[in-house]
N, C-alpha and C positions, 0 to 999 in steps of 0.2 A: 502585547499580550491581552490587554483589555478588548481590543478590536476582535481578536480571535474568540474570546469568550462571548462577546455580543453576537457574533456570527453563530456560534453553537446554540446560544439561547434563543436565537431568532426563529428557530424551527426549520431553517433551511437545511439543516443537517439531521439525519436520522441515525441514531446509534443502534447498531445491531447487537443482539445478545446471542450467546452460544451456550446451550444447555450442556450440563455435565456429560450426558450421553453422546453429544456430538464431538467431544474432544478427541475421540479415537480417529475421526476423520482428519482433524488438524494434525494429529501425530502422524498419520499415514502420509500426509503431504510433506511433512518435515523429513520423513524417511525417504521419500521419493527423490527429494532434491539433496541427497547426501553429498553430491559432488560440488554443490554450490550451497553451503549450509543456509537453510531457511530458518530464521528465528521464529519464535512463537508469534510475535506481532504480525509478521508477514504471512505466516500460516493461517492465522485467523482471518486476515483480509482475503486471501485466496479462497479459503473455505466459504466465507460469507458471499463472495462474488459468485461462486458456483451456486450456492443455495438460493440466492436472491436474483439470479439471472442478470448480474451486472458485469460490465466489461470495462468500465471507466474507473480509473483509480487516481486519486490525488496524492502524490508522494514525491519526495526528492530522491527516492531510491530507484532511479531509472534503470540502472544496470540489472538489478535483481528482477524487477517486474518486466523487463524485456525478455528475461529467461523463463519466468513462470508462465504456465498455460492453464487455462480454464478447461477442465475435463480433458487435459492432455493435448488439446488442439487449438483452442481459440486464444489469441494474444490479447493482452490488456491494452487499452488505449490509456496512456499515461499522461497525466496533467501535472504541472504545466508542461506543455509541449516544447516550449523554448527553454529547456533545462540547462543547456550549455551556457546561454547568456545569463540565466539566473545564477548559476554556480559561479561564473566569472564575476558577476556583480557582487556576490556575497564575499568572495575572496578579496576583491579589490577594496571593499568597504572596510575590511579589517586590517588593511596594511597601514603601518605607521607612516605619518607624514614626514 
């Protein structure tokens, strides 16, 4: 956890803000993906990606971000790219001996 906080405080990460007036756009995205329910966190990330012209996302939520589109056409490049191995490693590290 401390390593993550050091990374955030290093300045390598820029936190985006969403103004109250922009929330309607997030809500619209959440309504658009009614068949694959988009939560508020994902909606804010998709909205910020569109607003800031970003297409790369760091997430373990590969399934949802493989479905979401930027402006209904561009796919996200999801990192880490090797998510299957990462997920397997996480599962195996929690198995009892």
